[in-house]
TILUMGU-821793 format. One line per 8 residues: number of its first residue (from 1); for each residue x, y, z of C-alpha. Coordinates in nm, 3 decimals, decimal comma. Layout:
! residues N
NUM> X:Y:Z | ...;
! end
This chain:
! residues 451
1> 5,019:9,930:9,758 | 4,800:10,241:9,765 | 4,687:10,228:9,398 | 4,734:10,602:9,352 | 4,896:10,559:9,015 | 4,705:10,522:8,692 | 4,908:10,209:8,626 | 4,726:9,951:8,835;
9> 4,976:9,686:8,909 | 4,732:9,424:9,036 | 4,577:9,407:8,686 | 4,918:9,331:8,528 | 5,067:9,113:8,796 | 4,868:8,832:8,962 | 4,943:8,802:9,329 | 4,810:8,449:9,341;
17> 5,130:8,324:9,166 | 5,333:8,401:9,473 | 5,349:8,181:9,777 | 5,208:8,433:10,020 | 4,929:8,527:9,777 | 4,836:8,163:9,734 | 4,822:8,127:10,113 | 4,599:8,430:10,162;
25> 4,354:8,422:9,871 | 4,300:8,049:9,866 | 4,197:8,018:10,236 | 3,816:7,937:10,267 | 3,787:8,041:10,633 | 3,697:8,401:10,567 | 3,436:8,307:10,313 | 3,251:8,092:10,563;
33> 3,279:8,362:10,827 | 3,140:8,621:10,591 | 2,854:8,392:10,503 | 2,790:8,340:10,873 | 2,782:8,710:10,935 | 2,544:8,760:10,645 | 2,314:8,483:10,767 | 2,330:8,619:11,125;
41> 2,238:8,964:11,001 | 1,942:8,825:10,807 | 1,825:8,622:11,108 | 1,869:8,924:11,334 | 1,667:9,136:11,094 | 1,391:8,875:11,091 | 1,402:8,849:11,473 | 1,348:9,222:11,501;
49> 1,003:9,176:11,351 | 0,903:8,881:11,573 | 0,627:8,946:11,833 | 0,739:9,037:12,183 | 0,510:9,045:12,489 | 0,559:9,354:12,699 | 0,584:9,275:13,071 | 0,587:9,453:13,403;
57> 0,824:9,284:13,644 | 0,808:9,298:14,019 | 0,951:9,143:14,334 | 0,730:9,004:14,604 | 0,672:8,716:14,841 | 0,426:8,435:14,901 | 0,127:8,513:15,125 | -0,236:8,398:15,157;
65> -0,555:8,516:14,991 | -0,759:8,558:15,311 | -0,636:8,766:15,608 | -0,732:8,503:15,868 | -0,508:8,247:15,692 | -0,189:8,448:15,737 | 0,062:8,399:16,021 | -0,061:8,559:16,338;
73> 0,041:8,619:16,696 | -0,169:8,526:16,996 | -0,204:8,794:17,264 | -0,342:8,790:17,615 | -0,626:9,028:17,699 | -0,503:9,060:18,056 | -0,156:9,108:18,207 | -0,016:8,799:18,368;
81> 0,270:8,566:18,450 | 0,365:8,253:18,256 | 0,302:7,943:18,466 | 0,312:7,648:18,225 | 0,355:7,575:17,855 | 0,150:7,295:17,700 | 0,310:7,303:17,352 | 0,650:7,347:17,194;
89> 0,757:7,514:16,873 | 0,654:7,316:16,564 | 0,359:7,142:16,732 | 0,025:7,121:16,554 | -0,269:7,250:16,757 | -0,641:7,233:16,692 | -0,878:7,520:16,745 | -0,943:7,562:17,118;
97> -0,637:7,367:17,236 | -0,464:7,513:17,541 | -0,125:7,666:17,460 | -0,015:7,802:17,798 | -0,144:7,875:18,148 | -0,093:8,216:18,307 | -0,161:8,360:18,652 | -0,276:8,698:18,781;
105> -0,030:8,971:18,878 | -0,283:9,229:19,006 | -0,361:9,217:19,377 | -0,738:9,267:19,333 | -0,762:8,932:19,152 | -0,543:8,719:19,381 | -0,844:8,559:19,560 | -0,896:8,209:19,419;
113> -1,264:8,216:19,522 | -1,333:8,562:19,382 | -1,594:8,433:19,137 | -1,780:8,224:19,398 | -1,783:8,505:19,655 | -1,905:8,755:19,399 | -2,183:8,513:19,309 | -2,274:8,480:19,679;
121> -2,294:8,859:19,711 | -2,511:8,871:19,403 | -2,750:8,609:19,542 | -2,774:8,798:19,875 | -2,852:9,123:19,697 | -3,116:8,946:19,488 | -3,279:8,825:19,811 | -3,271:9,183:19,939;
129> -3,447:9,293:19,622 | -3,715:9,033:19,692 | -3,758:9,160:20,049 | -3,799:9,516:19,926 | -4,057:9,397:19,676 | -4,255:9,232:19,955 | -4,231:9,548:20,166 | -4,356:9,759:19,875;
137> -4,641:9,512:19,823 | -4,736:9,525:20,196 | -4,729:9,904:20,198 | -4,944:9,908:19,886 | -5,201:9,689:20,064 | -5,181:9,914:20,373 | -5,244:10,223:20,159 | -5,541:10,055:19,995;
145> -5,683:9,962:20,339 | -5,636:10,318:20,469 | -5,811:10,461:20,167 | -6,101:10,218:20,212 | -6,123:10,300:20,585 | -6,113:10,673:20,510 | -6,397:10,632:20,267 | -6,607:10,448:20,527;
153> -6,524:10,697:20,801 | -6,604:10,984:20,570 | -6,941:10,833:20,484 | -7,012:10,784:20,854 | -6,926:11,148:20,929 | -7,137:11,263:20,636 | -7,433:11,069:20,779 | -7,379:11,236:21,115;
161> -7,368:11,573:20,941 | -7,696:11,498:20,766 | -7,851:11,391:21,099 | -7,729:11,713:21,256 | -7,881:11,917:20,975 | -8,212:11,733:21,018 | -8,201:11,786:21,392 | -8,135:12,157:21,340;
169> -8,435:12,173:21,109 | -8,651:11,986:21,365 | -8,534:12,208:21,650 | -8,595:12,518:21,442 | -8,959:12,403:21,392 | -8,995:12,332:21,763 | -8,845:12,673:21,837 | -9,095:12,837:21,609;
177> -9,380:12,649:21,780 | -9,250:12,749:22,125 | -9,227:13,109:22,010 | -9,585:13,095:21,883 | -9,702:12,947:22,216 | -9,518:13,221:22,401 | -9,685:13,490:22,195 | -10,027:13,331:22,250;
185> -9,966:13,304:22,624 | -9,849:13,666:22,632 | -10,166:13,792:22,457 | -10,386:13,580:22,680 | -10,211:13,721:22,988 | -10,255:14,077:22,867 | -10,621:14,013:22,785 | -10,694:13,856:23,128;
193> -10,505:14,136:23,298 | -10,713:14,394:23,114 | -11,039:14,210:23,206 | -10,925:14,187:23,568 | -10,864:14,561:23,577 | -11,218:14,612:23,446 | -11,348:14,374:23,712 | -11,450:14,101:23,473;
201> -11,187:13,844:23,574 | -11,059:13,737:23,908 | -10,702:13,778:24,024 | -10,669:13,403:24,022 | -10,721:13,387:23,647 | -10,455:13,652:23,600 | -10,212:13,455:23,809 | -10,283:13,135:23,611;
209> -10,221:13,309:23,281 | -9,908:13,466:23,419 | -9,784:13,125:23,529 | -9,862:12,981:23,190 | -9,681:13,272:23,024 | -9,376:13,202:23,233 | -9,391:12,832:23,145 | -9,409:12,902:22,770;
217> -9,128:13,150:22,803 | -8,915:12,888:22,977 | -8,997:12,637:22,703 | -8,902:12,895:22,441 | -8,565:12,955:22,605 | -8,506:12,579:22,639 | -8,595:12,529:22,274 | -8,355:12,804:22,174;
225> -8,079:12,631:22,368 | -8,166:12,305:22,199 | -8,161:12,472:21,857 | -7,817:12,622:21,925 | -7,692:12,283:22,045 | -7,812:12,127:21,718 | -7,624:12,392:21,521 | -7,312:12,312:21,724;
233> -7,356:11,944:21,634 | -7,358:12,042:21,265 | -7,037:12,235:21,313 | -6,888:11,942:21,504 | -6,985:11,703:21,222 | -6,819:11,930:20,966 | -6,508:11,949:21,184 | -6,512:11,571:21,211;
241> -6,516:11,541:20,832 | -6,214:11,768:20,807 | -6,038:11,579:21,086 | -6,102:11,242:20,921 | -5,976:11,373:20,587 | -5,664:11,522:20,746 | -5,595:11,217:20,966 | -5,618:10,960:20,688;
249> -5,438:11,185:20,442 | -5,148:11,197:20,686 | -5,156:10,819:20,737 | -5,176:10,748:20,364 | -4,899:11,000:20,289 | -4,674:10,839:20,548 | -4,747:10,493:20,406 | -4,681:10,619:20,052;
257> -4,358:10,780:20,170 | -4,250:10,448:20,322 | -4,349:10,272:20,000 | -4,149:10,514:19,784 | -3,853:10,477:20,018 | -3,878:10,098:19,982 | -3,906:10,131:19,603 | -3,600:10,356:19,596;
265> -3,408:10,108:19,809 | -3,530:9,828:19,580 | -3,407:10,012:19,269 | -3,075:10,091:19,435 | -3,035:9,725:19,531 | -3,124:9,620:19,177 | -2,847:9,851:19,051 | -2,607:9,684:19,293;
273> -2,727:9,342:19,172 | -2,664:9,450:18,814 | -2,313:9,566:18,904 | -2,245:9,241:19,086 | -2,373:9,042:18,788 | -2,143:9,243:18,564 | -1,852:9,185:18,799 | -1,938:8,815:18,825;
281> -1,943:8,772:18,447 | -1,621:8,972:18,413 | -1,444:8,772:18,682 | -1,567:8,447:18,531 | -1,453:8,553:18,183 | -1,123:8,670:18,327 | -1,069:8,333:18,495 | -1,123:8,168:18,155;
289> -0,856:8,397:18,007 | -0,595:8,242:18,236 | -0,572:7,962:17,978 | -0,452:8,090:17,639 | -0,605:7,878:17,360 | -0,551:7,851:16,985 | -0,795:8,066:16,783 | -0,768:7,826:16,487;
297> -0,591:7,508:16,385 | -0,228:7,548:16,282 | 0,139:7,510:16,369 | 0,319:7,684:16,653 | 0,595:7,887:16,490 | 0,766:8,067:16,775 | 0,721:8,125:17,147 | 0,776:8,500:17,188;
305> 0,741:8,503:17,569 | 0,926:8,187:17,658 | 1,043:8,173:18,019 | 0,843:8,042:18,314 | 0,756:8,319:18,557 | 0,802:8,585:18,293 | 0,545:8,865:18,317 | 0,382:9,049:18,030;
313> 0,131:9,328:17,967 | -0,215:9,301:17,817 | -0,206:9,291:17,436 | 0,155:9,172:17,427 | 0,227:8,894:17,174 | 0,291:8,557:17,341 | 0,324:8,304:17,060 | 0,318:8,299:16,678;
321> 0,098:8,050:16,492 | 0,061:7,958:16,126 | -0,286:7,833:16,018 | -0,284:7,489:15,863 | -0,554:7,561:15,604 | -0,461:7,843:15,368 | -0,497:7,949:15,006 | -0,162:8,064:14,873;
329> -0,118:8,395:14,696 | 0,166:8,625:14,595 | 0,196:8,990:14,689 | 0,415:9,190:14,455 | 0,495:9,558:14,408 | 0,489:9,763:14,089 | 0,601:10,117:14,013 | 0,340:10,395:14,009;
337> 0,408:10,448:13,636 | 0,305:10,088:13,567 | -0,003:10,086:13,792 | -0,254:10,203:13,522 | -0,156:9,898:13,312 | -0,255:9,648:13,585 | -0,617:9,529:13,597 | -0,817:9,279:13,800;
345> -0,809:8,935:13,638 | -0,495:9,006:13,432 | -0,259:8,712:13,370 | 0,077:8,710:13,547 | 0,370:8,466:13,542 | 0,533:8,387:13,876 | 0,881:8,250:13,947 | 0,927:8,116:14,300;
353> 1,257:8,123:14,488 | 1,410:7,777:14,507 | 1,246:7,648:14,188 | 1,476:7,650:13,882 | 1,336:7,843:13,591 | 1,438:7,953:13,242 | 1,256:8,276:13,176 | 1,201:8,457:12,849;
361> 1,007:8,762:12,958 | 0,889:8,841:12,604 | 0,797:8,483:12,520 | 0,606:8,344:12,819 | 0,504:8,032:12,625 | 0,862:7,913:12,599 | 0,954:7,996:12,958 | 1,021:7,705:13,190;
369> 0,961:7,693:13,566 | 0,708:7,977:13,586 | 0,352:7,940:13,710 | 0,031:8,114:13,612 | -0,146:8,367:13,833 | -0,414:8,631:13,805 | -0,452:8,972:13,967 | -0,694:8,947:14,259;
377> -0,660:9,288:14,428 | -0,484:9,619:14,368 | -0,392:9,844:14,657 | -0,533:10,196:14,636 | -0,262:10,361:14,846 | 0,111:10,358:14,793 | 0,325:10,138:15,019 | 0,618:10,265:15,229;
385> 0,862:10,137:14,963 | 0,720:10,382:14,708 | 0,535:10,117:14,505 | 0,182:9,979:14,487 | 0,099:9,638:14,629 | -0,068:9,382:14,398 | -0,220:9,056:14,524 | -0,205:8,756:14,289;
393> -0,402:8,434:14,312 | -0,336:8,101:14,136 | -0,461:8,064:13,777 | -0,695:7,765:13,780 | -0,641:7,709:13,408 | -0,261:7,678:13,448 | -0,029:7,434:13,623 | -0,092:7,414:13,998;
401> 0,159:7,586:14,221 | 0,416:7,370:14,400 | 0,291:7,222:14,725 | 0,625:7,268:14,898 | 0,633:7,647:14,887 | 0,584:7,823:15,217 | 0,431:8,154:15,313 | 0,697:8,424:15,319;
409> 0,924:8,285:15,045 | 1,031:8,521:14,766 | 0,875:8,542:14,419 | 0,942:8,729:14,097 | 0,640:8,827:13,886 | 0,584:8,927:13,527 | 0,255:9,086:13,424 | 0,180:9,010:13,056;
417> 0,072:9,310:12,851 | 0,050:9,385:12,478 | 0,235:9,203:12,197 | 0,471:9,434:12,000 | 0,763:9,377:11,757 | 1,103:9,323:11,911 | 1,246:9,631:11,741 | 0,975:9,843:11,903;
425> 1,053:9,699:12,246 | 1,427:9,766:12,198 | 1,349:10,120:12,093 | 1,120:10,166:12,394 | 1,379:10,033:12,638 | 1,655:10,252:12,492 | 1,435:10,561:12,532 | 1,303:10,454:12,878;
433> 0,942:10,484:12,760 | 0,666:10,310:12,960 | 0,485:10,010:12,806 | 0,188:10,071:12,580 | -0,134:10,148:12,765 | -0,308:9,815:12,794 | -0,678:9,752:12,845 | -0,763:9,380:12,877;
441> -1,046:9,251:12,660 | -1,357:9,114:12,820 | -1,464:8,754:12,766 | -1,744:8,865:12,532 | -1,504:9,057:12,305 | -1,262:8,765:12,301 | -1,539:8,520:12,195 | -1,655:8,757:11,920;
449> -1,303:8,785:11,779 | -1,259:8,408:11,788 | -1,592:8,350:11,611;
! end
């Protein structure tokens, strides 16, 4: 009935007296349901005001904290050919253990005695260097002897020059005396001749004075010749000095030239020795590279170059190895919009693949199967997937991570941010707003608030 009339029938007639009315109005099911709905609404209203922890979720995988602890490949520094394998996949190797033996594929290294022959050449060149050193030393002694001999010869020639000068001086005095005697004899002859003309002297006296004049004149001429000969001796002594200087200068220059040539040959041989030493060390190091060894202790994961006789280039990966000692970590990726909310040392919850977990992202304390972690590093450049990489380390104050997890397994992470009411979080999610900007408190501020 629509109850559009002023006469309300339900006030005059009771529907409960009829069978159908008794069946409908006396059923208690709807009362309990209404009470349930009312209680559910009240509980829901209360739940809206409960605290909710904002989180930033991400997908990642298990890795290691230190780069040298991550899986690595072993390469060969030289090209070669696989000759023998000493391990198989799954074997444990210690640092320095031989993994495989390779052989040379370049013709210049085929000689099995290349190292020994290079060493022999080096020793021979070193002996040659010694011989050149001895030759340089002998030439140095020869130059010193020539210089000493030149000095003695020069002194001897200087003495001869002094003697010649003294002889010239002596002959010049004798020449002057002979000239004086000649003048005296000439005056005496003229005087006697004059007296003879006057009749005071005999012709015999004139002839004696004339003879004496001729004798003194002959002595004067002889003394002049002697004086000129002495001057020639001086000139000869000076020429001898020049000759000695030129002769020994030539000898010393030739000896010095030979010495410099020997020194040049010595230096050139030393360069060859240095090259041979370099080649010897390189060949010796190259021979050691024919045995590929483990850089650290670990497990052989996979043989990349597997067949015997298979050739490869330098730098090509040969085998993959997983270090046995490693500190586990998780690398996860977050959106650029969430990156400002992540800080070093921030707490994160981690769920590993293969470990059952019941996760309440807003209530981390009631979650089951998650493990504690802290932010260790934040990448400063975006990754190829358009997100930023975050490295997480185990939280020492939380439960230890499972020992059975392996590097490379998947992980889901939840970074814990600010506590907000549930209604605010629902409103934020409906409007696609980012989480509240979160700045973690330092340990000092936390202690002050607790006190």
